[in-house]
C-alpha positions in Angstrom: 31.8 28.7 30.7 32.3 25.3 32.1 30.6 24.3 35.2 30.8 21.1 37.3 27.4 20.1 36.0 28.6 20.3 32.3 31.7 18.4 33.1 29.7 15.7 34.9 27.2 15.4 32.1 29.9 15.3 29.5 31.6 12.5 31.4 28.3 10.6 31.7 27.6 11.0 28.0 31.1 9.8 27.1 30.7 6.8 29.4 27.3 5.9 27.8 28.8 6.3 24.3 31.7 4.0 25.2 29.4 1.4 26.7 27.1 1.6 23.7 30.0 1.0 21.3 31.1 -2.0 23.4 27.6 -3.4 23.4 27.4 -2.9 19.6 30.6 -5.0 19.2 29.2 -7.8 21.4 25.6 -7.5 20.2 23.6 -9.4 17.6 23.9 -6.8 14.9 25.2 -7.9 11.5 28.4 -6.4 9.9 27.1 -3.1 8.5 24.6 -2.4 11.3 27.3 -3.1 13.9 29.8 -0.8 12.1 27.4 2.1 11.8 26.1 1.7 15.3 29.6 1.9 16.6 30.2 4.9 14.3 27.1 6.7 15.8 28.3 6.1 19.3 31.8 7.1 18.4 30.7 10.4 16.8 28.5 11.3 19.7 31.2 10.3 22.2 33.8 12.4 20.5 31.6 15.5 20.4 30.4 15.3 24.0 34.0 14.8 25.3 34.9 18.4 24.3 34.3 19.9 27.9 36.5 17.1 29.4 39.3 17.9 27.0 39.1 21.6 27.8 39.0 21.0 31.5 41.6 18.2 31.9 43.8 18.5 28.8 43.7 22.2 27.8 47.0 21.9 25.9 45.2 19.5 23.5 42.2 21.7 23.0 43.6 23.4 19.9 44.1 20.0 18.3 40.9 18.4 19.5 38.4 21.2 18.6 39.0 20.9 14.8 38.2 17.2 15.1 34.7 18.1 16.2 34.1 19.7 12.8 34.9 16.3 11.1 32.7 14.4 13.6 29.8 16.8 12.9 30.1 16.1 9.2 30.1 12.4 9.7 27.1 12.4 12.1 24.2 12.8 9.6 25.4 10.1 7.1 26.3 7.8 10.1 22.7 8.0 11.4 21.3 7.5 7.8 23.5 4.5 7.1 22.7 2.9 10.5 18.9 3.1 9.8 19.5 1.8 6.3 21.5 -1.2 7.7 18.7 -1.9 10.2 16.0 -1.8 7.5 17.7 -3.1 4.3 20.3 -5.6 3.4 23.6 -3.7 3.1 26.4 -5.7 1.7 29.2 -3.3 2.5 30.0 -0.9 5.3 31.6 1.7 2.9 29.7 5.0 2.3 29.0 6.3 -1.2 31.5 8.9 -2.4 29.0 11.8 -2.2 28.5 11.0 1.5 32.1 11.5 2.4 32.6 14.8 0.6 31.8 17.0 3.6 33.8 14.8 6.1 36.8 15.0 3.7 36.5 18.8 3.4 36.3 19.1 7.2 39.3 16.9 7.4 41.3 19.2 5.2 40.2 22.2 7.3 41.2 20.3 10.5 44.7 19.7 9.1 44.8 23.4 8.2 44.1 24.3 11.8 46.6 21.8 13.1 49.3 23.4 11.0 48.7 26.9 12.5 51.2 28.1 15.1 50.2 27.5 18.8 49.6 31.2 19.3 47.1 31.3 16.5 45.2 28.2 17.7 45.1 29.7 21.2 43.7 33.0 19.8 41.0 31.3 17.8 39.9 28.5 20.1 40.6 29.9 23.6 40.4 33.7 23.2 38.0 33.8 20.3 40.1 36.2 18.3 41.0 36.0 14.6 44.7 36.2 14.0 46.0 38.3 11.1 46.7 36.6 7.8 44.9 35.0 4.9 45.1 31.4 6.1 43.4 31.9 9.5 40.6 34.0 7.8 40.1 31.3 5.1 40.0 28.6 7.7 37.4 30.4 9.8 35.3 31.3 6.8 35.4 27.7 5.5 34.4 26.5 8.9 31.3 28.7 8.9 30.5 27.5 5.4 30.8 23.8 6.5 28.6 24.4 9.5 26.0 25.8 7.2 26.4 22.8 5.0 26.0 20.6 8.0 22.7 22.1 8.8 21.5 21.6 5.2 22.9 18.1 5.0 21.3 17.2 8.3 17.9 18.1 6.9 18.6 16.2 3.7 19.7 13.1 5.5 16.7 13.4 7.8 14.3 13.3 4.8 16.3 10.4 3.3 16.1 8.5 6.6 12.3 9.0 6.9 11.9 7.9 3.3 14.0 4.8 4.0 11.7 3.9 6.9 8.6 4.5 4.8 9.9 2.2 2.1 10.9 -0.5 4.6 7.4 -0.5 6.2 5.8 -0.5 2.8 7.8 -3.5 1.8 6.8 -5.3 5.0 3.2 -5.0 4.0 4.0 -7.1 1.0 5.7 -9.8 3.1 4.0 -10.3 6.4 0.5 -10.4 7.9 1.5 -9.1 11.3 4.0 -6.2 11.5 4.3 -5.3 15.2 7.6 -7.0 15.8 9.1 -6.0 12.5 8.3 -2.3 12.0 11.1 -1.1 14.4 9.0 1.8 15.5 11.7 2.8 18.0 13.7 4.1 15.1 11.1 6.9 14.7 11.8 8.0 18.3 15.5 7.7 17.6 15.2 10.1 14.6 12.9 12.4 16.6 15.4 12.5 19.5 18.3 13.3 17.1 16.3 16.1 15.5 15.6 17.6 19.0 19.3 17.5 19.9 20.2 19.0 16.5 17.7 21.8 17.0 18.9 22.6 20.5 22.5 22.6 19.3 21.6 24.9 16.4 19.8 27.3 18.7 22.8 27.3 21.1 25.3 27.9 18.3 23.3 30.9 16.9 22.7 32.3 20.4 26.4 32.2 21.3 27.4 33.9 18.0 24.9 36.7 18.2 25.6 37.6 21.9 22.7 35.9 23.6 24.8 33.6 25.8 22.3 34.1 28.7 19.6 32.0 27.0 22.0 29.1 26.4 21.7 26.1 28.8 24.6 23.8 27.9 23.5 21.3 30.5 20.3 20.8 28.5 22.3 19.8 25.4 24.3 17.2 27.3 21.3 16.0 29.2 19.4 15.4 26.0 22.4 13.7 24.4 22.7 11.4 27.4 19.0 10.4 27.1 19.4 9.8 23.4 22.5 7.6 23.9 20.7 5.6 26.6 17.7 5.2 24.4 19.8 3.8 21.5 21.6 1.4 23.9 18.2 0.1 25.1 16.7 -0.5 21.7 19.6 -1.0 19.3 19.7 -4.8 19.8 16.1 -5.2 18.6 16.0 -6.9 15.2 13.2 -8.2 13.1 12.2 -11.9 13.9 13.4 -13.1 10.5 15.2 -11.7 7.5 13.4 -10.0 4.7 12.9 -11.5 1.3 15.3 -9.6 -0.9 14.3 -10.9 -4.3 11.1 -8.9 -4.4 10.9 -5.6 -6.2 10.8 -2.6 -4.0 7.3 -1.3 -3.2 7.9 2.2 -4.5 8.4 0.9 -8.1 5.4 1.3 -10.4 3.7 -2.0 -11.3 5.1 -2.1 -14.8 8.6 -1.8 -13.4 8.0 -4.3 -10.6 6.8 -7.1 -12.8 8.5 -6.2 -16.1 10.3 -9.5 -16.2 7.4 -11.6 -14.9 6.4 -14.6 -16.9 2.9 -14.7 -15.2 0.3 -15.0 -17.9 -3.3 -13.7 -17.5 -4.7 -17.2 -17.3 -2.2 -18.3 -14.7 -2.8 -15.1 -12.7 -6.5 -15.7 -12.8 -6.1 -19.3 -11.6 -3.6 -18.2 -8.9 -6.0 -15.5 -7.6 -8.7 -18.2 -7.3 -6.3 -20.5 -5.3 -5.3 -17.6 -3.1 -9.0 -16.7 -2.3 -9.7 -20.4 -1.7 -6.8 -20.6 0.8 -8.6 -17.9 2.8 -12.2 -18.9 2.4 -11.9 -22.7 2.7 -8.6 -23.2 4.5 -8.8 -20.1 6.7 -5.1 -19.6 6.3 -5.5 -16.1 7.7 -6.0 -17.5 11.2 -2.2 -18.2 11.4 -0.8 -15.2 13.2 2.6 -15.9 11.7 1.3 -16.2 8.1 3.8 -14.7 5.6 4.0 -14.4 1.9 6.4 -17.3 1.9 3.9 -19.5 3.7 1.1 -18.6 1.4 3.3 -19.2 -1.7 4.1 -22.7 -0.4 0.5 -23.4 0.3 -0.8 -22.5 -3.1 2.3 -23.8 -5.0 3.5 -20.6 -6.6 6.5 -18.3 -6.3 6.4 -15.4 -3.8 6.8 -12.7 -6.5 3.9 -14.3 -8.4 1.7 -14.2 -5.3 2.7 -10.5 -4.8 2.0 -9.7 -8.4 -1.4 -11.4 -8.3 -2.4 -9.6 -5.1 -1.5 -6.2 -6.5 -2.8 -6.6 -10.0 -5.7 -8.9 -9.7 -7.0 -8.3 -6.2 -5.7 -4.8 -5.7 -4.4 -5.2 -2.2 -1.0 -5.7 -0.5 -0.4 -9.0 1.2 -0.9 -7.4 4.7 -4.2 -5.6 3.7 -5.5 -8.8 2.0 -5.0 -10.9 5.1 -6.3 -8.2 7.4 -9.5 -8.0 5.3 -10.2 -11.6 5.9 -9.4 -11.4 9.6 -11.7 -8.5 10.0 -14.5 -10.2 8.2 -14.1 -13.2 10.5 -14.1 -10.9 13.5 -17.3 -9.0 12.6 -19.8 -11.8 13.7 -17.8 -12.3 16.9 -18.0 -8.6 17.7 -21.8 -8.6 17.1 -22.2 -11.6 19.4 -20.3 -9.7 22.1 -19.4 -12.8 24.0 -15.6 -12.3 24.0 -13.3 -9.3 24.7 -11.7 -7.4 21.8 -8.3 -8.9 22.7 -9.6 -12.4 22.6 -11.4 -11.8 19.2 -8.2 -10.2 17.8 -6.1 -13.2 18.7 -8.7 -15.7 17.6 -8.8 -14.3 14.0 -5.0 -14.1 13.6 -3.9 -10.6 14.8 -1.1 -10.7 17.4 -2.2 -7.6 19.3 -5.4 -5.6 20.1 -3.8 -2.3 18.9 -3.1 -3.8 15.4 -6.6 -5.2 15.3 -8.1 -1.8 16.2 -6.1 0.0 13.6 -6.9 -2.5 10.8 -10.6 -2.6 11.8 -10.9 1.1 11.7 -9.1 1.4 8.4 -11.3 -1.3 6.9 -14.7 -0.2 8.3 -14.2 3.4 9.3 -15.2 2.8 12.9 -14.0 1.1 16.0 -15.2 -2.5 16.9 -17.5 -1.0 19.6 -19.0 1.5 17.3 -19.5 -1.2 14.7 -21.2 -3.4 17.3 -23.5 -0.5 18.3 -24.3 0.3 14.7 -25.2 -3.3 13.8 -27.3 -3.6 17.0 -29.2 -0.4 16.1 -29.8 -1.7 12.6 -31.1 -5.0 13.9 -33.4 -3.2 16.3 -34.7 -1.0 13.5 -35.4 -4.0 11.3 
């Protein structure tokens, strides 16, 4: 049952979705990212507008409700492709064929509903009754099958989205020495928020269909959706400071696949490893907070993929971990002296934030800077 609160929240969500779509058009996104961000806002806007159509254009409800089925099928791939566009270099806005199978199937069901007589649509969508006949029964059964497929596909796309983020951040570790401005951590909260909304919608759908309408709080669904849309509007314009290097092999490939075409000989790799270590020990290149694989490659006079291969095969570290190791080694005596704050030390040795320094230090030593200082002080006293 529609209430004033639901209608108001529906209107608010629709307004936010429209504003988000307009900001995507005018924002700094590239082509595919802009397209899929607009698609995400459009899909959510179309879904949350349902109470407004029912309240203010009831004659259109029988035509509009089948459209929601199509929008639901588009929603999971739209989110996945938006995250992909933000984290990789997409050359086209078109989806793969397998990603449009469910939307096309939903579109056919939508047309089937549209072709039904007005009395049949009223019975199905307003009264909740099933008209006699094979076609209405087939349409309703197919709708339930598609909704089940939507639940499954949402989970599949969720896993694929998380995998895409993992691969993106793994690749960043081969390219940059500081990741805070590039990891796009807000996308994690974006995915979490969508999962929460999906879960609440799923519980609502099940409760309505098994007769537990009293536990359904529709205002919660629209309130969460409004928060999600506002969150996306606030953070969607965030982009990495500079583009990624696309000619490197993806980090999930095994070493033999990564460097199968490499012309780097053992002797050259050994010499290159020595030059890389010299750049750290003698030139203290790690002190540059903006140090990247490109900068290091220019400094030692080698190609970026050769540097990456040497770090992985000869030194056994990613670029990020290699630079972090040298920064932490430089920070250790400063920590023991205890003359500067942790923030000052972290900035002095090349980190761009204290949190990144703490994480890297604990990963390297197994303890916090304070615990390390206390341990070293106890050892000196014992000696």
